[in-house]
N, C-alpha and C positions, 0 to 999 in steps of 0.2 A: 504493500500500500504506500502511495506517495506521501511524503511528509508535507505538512501544511506550509503555506506561504501566507502569512497573516493578512497583508494588505491585498495581494492579488485575489486570494480566495474570497475576501469580503467585498471588495469593490468591483473587480473586473470579471472574475469567473461567472458571476450570475448574469452577465450580459450575453453570454453565449446562448444563442437561440431566441433572444428577446427581439421580437419584431416591432415593438412599439418604439417611438423615437427616444433616443437619449439626448441628442443635440438637435435643436430646431434652428435652422440656418436660413439666411435670406433666400437661398436656392432650394429649400426643402428640408426634409428631416433626414437625419442619419440614425438608423436604428441601433439599438444596443448590440445586436449581433454583428452589424457591419463595422461598428467601432471595435468590437472584440477582435474581429478578423484583421482589421488594420493594425491593431496593437500586436497581434501575434506575428504578422509579417515583419513589423519593425523589430520585434524581439529577435527573430531569426537573422535579420540583417545585422543587428548589433553583435550577435554571437559570432557571425561571420567575420566581424572586425576584431574579434578577440576578446569581447567583453565577457567577463566571468563574474561570479558571485563576489561581492565586495569591491569590485572596480567602480570608479567614479565615471559618470557620464555627464559632461557639462553641456548646457544648452543656452545659447543666446539667440532666440528665435521669436518671430512675430506670433501672436496668438492665433491658433487655428485648431481644428479638430485633430490634425496630425501632431501638433505640438502636445496636446493632452494625451494622445496615444503614445507619444514618446515616454511620458511619465509611466504609463501602464506597462510599456515594454521593459523599462528599467526594473520595475517591481517584479515582473515575471522572471527576469534573469537573476534577481537578488542583487542587482547593481545599486549603487548609491546615486540618486538623482541630484544634480546640482544646477538648478535654474538660475540664470543670471539676468539682471535688469537690462532691458534692451537699450538703455541710455548709456551704459558703460563704454568708455573709450578703449582703444587697443591697449593703452598704458595701464588702465585699471584692470582690464581683463588679464593682462600679463601677470599681475600679482595673484589673482584668483587661480589661474591655471598652474602657475608655478607652485602655489601652496597646496592645491588639491591633487595635482598630478593625475588628471583624468585619463582614462584609456582612449576615450573618444570625445571630441568637441564638435557639437552641432551648431552651425551658425547660418545666418541668412546668406544666400548666394551672392548678394551684392557686396558683402563684406569679406568674402572668402580670401581675396587677394590681400586685403589689408591685415587680415588676422592669421594668415598662414605662418608668419614669423613667430608670433607668440605661441601658437599651437605647437609648432615645431620645437621651440625652446623647452616647452613643458613635456615633450614626448607624446603629445596627443595626436591621434589620427583625426584629420579634419574632414567632416562631411557637411553637406548643406541641406537646409530645409527652409523653403520660402513660405510667405504668408498664404500662398495659394496651394500649399501642400506639395509643391514640386521641389526637386533638388536631388542631389546624389544619394541621400538617404532613401528617398522615395524610389529612386531607380534600383537601389540594392534590394529594397523590400519587395519589389514587383516579382510576382511569381513564387514567392516564398510560401511555406506551409501556413495555413490559416488557423491552426490550433497550436497551443503551446503547453508544455508541461512545466509549471513554474518550479524554480529552485526552492529548496526548503529555506524558510526564513521565520524565525521566532520573534517574540516580543522584544528581545534585546538586540536583534540585528539592525544595523543601520539601514534606513530607507532613503534619507535625504541629508544633504549638507546645504545649509542656507547661510550665506554670509550676512552679517549685520551691517547696517549702513555706515558704521565706522566714523561717527562724528568726532570721536576722540581716539587718537591712535590708530593702529592698524585694524582693518576690518577682520572680524573673527568668524570662523566657520562653525556654526551651531550644528552639532550632530544630533539628528532626530531619528529615533528608532521606529520600527513597525509598531511597537506597543504605544509609543508616544502619540503617533498620528491616529491610530485606529481607536484608542481609548477616548481621545478627545472628540473625534467625529461621532462616536456612539453616544456620548453625553449630549452633544449639540442636537443630534437627531431627536433625542427624547425631549430635551428641554424646550426646543423650538418647534416640536410637534410635526416634524417632516414625515411624509408618507409618499407612496407611489403616485398619489393623486396630485402632488405638488408640481408646479412648473416654476423654476427659478430663473429670473432674468440675470444672466451672467455677463456683466460688462466690465469686470475687474481684470487686471493683468494676471497671468498665471506664473509669474516668476517670484511671487511673494506668498507668504503664509495665508493671507486673507483670500486671495483668489484661488489658490491651488488647494490648500489644506483645510480651509473652512468651507468656502462655497462649493468647490468641486467634490471634495470628499463627502460632505454632508448629502449632496444630491445623489452621488453614486451609492452611498451606503443605504439610503432610504428608498432607492428605486425611482427617484423623481426624474423629471426631464429638465433640461436647461435650454433656455433661449440664448444661444451662443453668439455674443457680439464681440467683434474684433477689438473694440475699445468703447469708451464712454461717449455717447452722443445723446444729448438730452431728448431730442426729437425721436430718435430710435427707441430709447427706453420707454418713453410715454406711449409710443405706438404699440409696444410689446405688452404693456400692462394689462389690457383686457384679456389676453390669453394666459396671463401668469397669475401666480399666487404669492410669490415672494420676491424680494429684491434685497441683495446685500450690497452695501456701498460704503464709500468713505464720505466724510461730511461735505466735501466739494460736490459730490453727486446731488445731494439734497438741496444745497444752495442754488445750484444751476437749474435743477428741476423746478424750483420755486420761481425762477425767472420766466418760466414758460406758461403762457396763458392757457395752454392745452392741459395743464395739470389741474384737473377738476375732480370733484367727488365721483362723477360718473366714470372718469377714466380709471379710478382705483377701486371701482365697485367689486371687482373680482378678486382683489388682493386681500391677503390675510396678515402679511407680515413684512415690515420694513426694518432692516437691521443696519446699524451704523457702527463702524469701528476704524481702527488704524490711526486715528487722530481724534482729539476731543471735538464733540459736537457742541456748537454754541447753543445755550439755552434759548436764545432768540429763534434759532432755526427750529428747535423742538416745538416751540409754541406756534410759530407760523405754519409749520407742517400740519400740526393737529387742526388748526383753524381752517386750513385750506382743504384738507383731505378727510378729516375725521379719524385719521390713524395716528397713534402715538409711536414714534420711532423707538425701537428697542436698541439701547446702546450696551455694548459689551467691551471687555478689556482683555487684550492678549499681547503676546510678544513673539518674536521669532524663536526665542529659546523655549517657549512654554506652550505655544498655541494659545487657546483661550483659557483664561483663569476665572473670570467672573462674567455675569450677565444680569441685566435687569430681568425681571420675571416675565414669562409669557402671560400667565394669569396673575394679576396684581398690579400694583402701582409701578409704572416705569417713570422713574424720577429724573427730570432734566438735570444735567450736570453730574449725575452719578453713573457708575458702571455696575450697579447692582450688587449681587451677592456672589460668594464663591460658588463655582459649579460643583455638582455632586462629585465627590472623590478628590476635590482640590482643596487643600488647606491654604489659608491666607492669614498672615500675621503682619502687624505693623510695628516696626522696631525702632528704638533709639537707644544708643549706648548699651546695647546688649540685653535690653528687656522690652517687653511689649508695652506700648504707650496706652494711656487711658483713652476711652471713647472721646472723640472730638479733637484729639491731638494729632499732630502731623508726625509721621515717621517714614522710614523706608519700608516699602512693601516687600515681603518675602513670601514665596509660594513653594508648596511641596505637593507632589502627586504624580500619577502615572503619565501626565502630560509633560513633565519637566525633562528637558533634553539630557543627553548623555555627557555633555561637556563640549569644550571648544577643540576643534580639529588641530592637533599638534601644538596645543598651547596648555600644557599641564599646569603651569604656574597661574595663568589667567583663570583656568577652570577652578583651581584651588581657592583663588580669591573670591569667586562669585558663587560657587556651588559647595555648600557645606557638606562635611562627611555624612551628616544625618539626612541629607536629601533636600534641605532647604536652599532655594535659589534666591540670591539677593538681586532683586530686579533693577535697582537703581532708580525706581520710580518712587516719588513721594506721595503718600496718600493718607487719608484719615477715614475712620469708620464712625457713622453716626449712631445715635441711640437705637435706631431701628435695624442696624446692621448693614445699611447701604454704604458702599465704598465710593469715595471720591478721589480721583487722581488730581494732585495739585501741581505736578511738574516732575521734572527729572532732578535727581540729586545734583547732577552736574550743572543744572540751570539755577540752583539756589544762589541768591545774591547775598554776599556777606559784606555789609557796609558798616564801617566803624565798629566792627565786632558784633553787630547784630545780624541775625538771619532774616531775610525777606523772601517769602514764597511768592514767586511771580504770579501765580494763579489768583491770589487774593487781590492783588493790585489790578490785574487784567479784568477781573469780573466787574470792578468798579468803573474802570475806564470804558468797558464795553457798554455800560448802562448809560453813559453820557449821550444826550441827544446828538445825532449826527455822526456818532462813531459806530462803525460796523464791527471792527474787531481790533485787538491790540496784541502786541508781544512785549513783555517786560524782560529786560536782560540786565546783566551787570557789566559795566565798562570800567576800565582803569581810571582811578581818581587820585590826585596827589595827596589829598587829606584823608580820605575815607578808605583807601585801598581799592574799593569798588564803589561805584555810584549806581543807584537805580536809574534806569534809562528806559523810556517808553517809545515804541514804534507804533504809530496809530494809522489805521486805515479808515477813511471816511465812508459813510453810506453814500449810495448813488445820489448825486445832485447836491450833497452837503459839502460845505467847505469849513470844517472846524479848524480853529486856530489852536496850535499846540499849547500855548500858555493858558488859554481859557479852559481847555480840557483838564489840564493839571489843576487849575484853580477849583474846578468843579468837584474834584475828588479829595482835595486837601483836607476838608473837614471830617472825612471818614477814615483818615489814615494817620497813624502816629508819624511824627516828623521824619523818623529814619526810614519809613517805608515809602515816603513820597518821592516820585521820580524827580531827579535833579534837573532833568531836561527831557525833551520829547521831540520827535519829528513826525510829520505826516507824510505817508507814502501811498502810492496807488495800490500796492498789494504786498503781502508778505511772501518771502521765498519759501517754497514748499517742495518736499520730495515727491516722488511718484504717487505715494500713498496718502498725500495730503498733510503730512506732518510739517509743522513750521520748523524751518532750519535755523535754529537760534545760533548755531555756531557761525553761520554766514553773517547774521546780524551783528554778532560780537566782533567779527573781523572787520565789518564795514565801519562800525562806529567806535572802534577801540581808541582812536585818537581824539575823540570829541573834547575831552577836558585837558588836552596837552597845552 
């Protein structure tokens, strides 16, 4: 009897013989069975390139059904899947490939010449896969067997290597096991009530935890279908809603959808769930979404290293500004100076559970710093828990501003700034200051049509903040810099304004 392959058996083997659509595409539906056969052919093609159990397969490719099948093919072989942001430059890719040493590197055909050098230096075989599904990988897969016997893989075997965004120091490769990914998907299917009757609008990228391991894995495990969109287009998402039951997005999705007059209660009448994550959702967006659609967005909290940790409840109050409660099986504690802090106080969030990664690839010292021997992972996120148990994220520990010896949590100041008329959102950072070490500094984005003056905005919040928490200066800008998943890149803001008080 063949040994089990945890992820393939749970997510992909059930697709064999499934005639109902798995992926709904502009040109029609791709059945579960057709997807299974595509993945099997790719698995045999990769095996022909020498990929074996435990080998890494790196991919920097456009989103397509074939790109998702590449993930399935890697799982079948027991290989470790390494998806890479499509925005990375050859120099950045050189670091990831040299560090991970993949057996095969799959890239877009248009970039093959530019990337041949970094692939060669890392000892990786270079093959191509374009957004339309064509390329040398597709050529190799053509005519291959359409069934596959998966390699044995248990809970502790590595399934994926995901590099963190690396805002401080070198980017780290988080090692995620079959057990990490499958346990988390199972919890989310149950908590968010996914069934084979669901249709998920999938407009997220699939090189990131959110699009690949939350959205895709949840749909696959529950037997749901996905409306597969190459990227986010507000009009295309709204057009898909009448055929769908769920949407998972980043906050930017929701703010852009609110700009569309076509977003009406009638448009969302068939929907049951809107989920937001990857970056904090403004309370204002929460309120406006509910007023416009009658739906309350469900916000949750996760990380590359842990998948999802907490979620607002499916049944019960979904509180704006909070990320809800720990998921079943996940422990969360909020720590300061080696002990848990009281309710309502801020500390560093630590999590423990089957979702927590195996450590950082070839970085034992970094792993030891952040992953305790008893399994608690130090997230680096600052949070607090209220009397009802809801958790609120107040920022990253590295974003904490220490001014004149006092700690300032940016989120506290940002919430007040965001409430000033004419302000859409803000980012509070620490910049070098000759007297205070660091000064609190605010970057303000105006609402459409508004022209707030920086000094007036600061004056408006001064009465609600202790003197040391008040920004010493502010600028008004058109938009905040964000990464692909919508997180504000405060490291770029700190770099931009570091000489303000020189």
